[in-house]
N, C-alpha and C positions, 0 to 999 in steps of 0.2 A: 020363530026366527032361527035359522041355522047358526051353528057355531062358526066364528070367524076362523078361516084357514089361512094363516100367513104364508106368503111366498118368501123363501129365504134363499139368497144366492150365497154359495160357499166357495171361495177361492181356496183350494187345498193343494198342498205340496205333493208332488208326484211321489216323493221318496218316503214320506211318513204318513201324513193324514190320509192321502188317497189309499195307501196300502191298509191303513186301519179301517177305512170305510169298506174296503174289499173284505177284510177279515170279519167285520161285523156282519156283512152279508152272508159269507160262507158259514159263519157260526149261527146263522138264523136269528140274530138279534134284531129287535124291531125298533124302528124310529120312524117318525112321520115322513110320508112320501113327498111332502111339499118342500123339501130341501133340494135345491138344484146345485149339483157339484160341478165346478169348473176346475179341471186339473191344470195346474201351472207347474213348471219345473221347480220353482222356488217361490216362497212368499215374498222374497225380496223383489220379484218381478211384478208384483201387483201394484200398478200405478194408481195413485189416489183418484185419478179421473175415472177408472173403472168402478170404484166404489161409489163415487158421486153419481155416475151415469146410472148404475143399478138402482139407486134410491130415487133419483129423479124420474126414472121410467117406471116406478111403481113397486119395486121390491120392498117388502115390509122390513127386511133386515139383511145385513151382509155379515158374513163370517169370513175371517181370514185365519187359516190354520195351517201350521207347518211343524217342522222338526223342533225339538226342544233346543233352547239356546245352547250353543256349544256343539250341537250335533248336526249342524247344517252341512249338506253335501257341497254347498258352494261357499263354505267358510263363514261368511258373515251375513248371509241373506236374511236370516230371521232377525238379526239386530236391526237391519235396515227396515224391515217390515214393522218392527216394534216402534221405531221412531216415527215412521209415516202414520201409523194408526194413532199414536199419541197426538200428533198434530191434527189429523183428521177429526178426532173426537173434539178437539178445541174449536174447529171451524164449522162443524156440522150445524150447530145452532144458528149460525148466520144464514144457512140455507133453509132453516125451518125444521130441522130434523133433531130428534132426541138422540144424544150420543149413545144411548142404550141400544140403538138400532144397529150399532157396529160392535162386533166382538172379535177379539184376537185370542186364539188358543194355541197351545202347543200339545199335539197329540202324536205320540210315537207310533211306529209301524205295527207294534205288537199290542196296541191299546184299542182293540176293537170295542171292548166294553165301554171304555171311556168315550169313544167316538159316539156310540149310540146314546150314552148318557148326556153328552154335551148337546147333541141334536134335540133330544127330548126337552132338556132344560131351556134351550134357546126358543123353541117353539112355544113352550108354556109362557116364557117371559114376554114374547112378542104378542101372544094372545091377550095378555094383561094390558099391554100398551095400546092395542087396537090397530086398525089399519093405518098404513102410511097415508098421510094427508095428500101427498103428490098423486097417489093413485085415485083418491076421491076427487081431486080437482080435474083429473084427466077424464073422468066419467061425465062430469057436469058439462 
């Protein structure tokens, strides 16, 4: 049996985390290719519906990552994201999802090494959790 390869949707801030991802790539740092980046202008723009839709349609995990608190290009977008993620983690069990399938991180533009490390850690954690049950139900 082959090793489970999780699909991870990552909503990343244009100004910090996306730039860190680019830096990781140009620095030839490796991280699993099963992370799908979706660039948003700010993590404060990530609607909770996007996270739920990703999980309900079979993503094994969702990452929301942006500028460090206090460094947001839109003043308070990352604080808004932090509140939303906290609430989402509380309601995910009602939809049948483990809250560990959602992660919020702060990765600055110059943190390419941290970006690759977070991606590797997240993929390893989700491999331990196993496939998203919504994905399994869609196959049946």
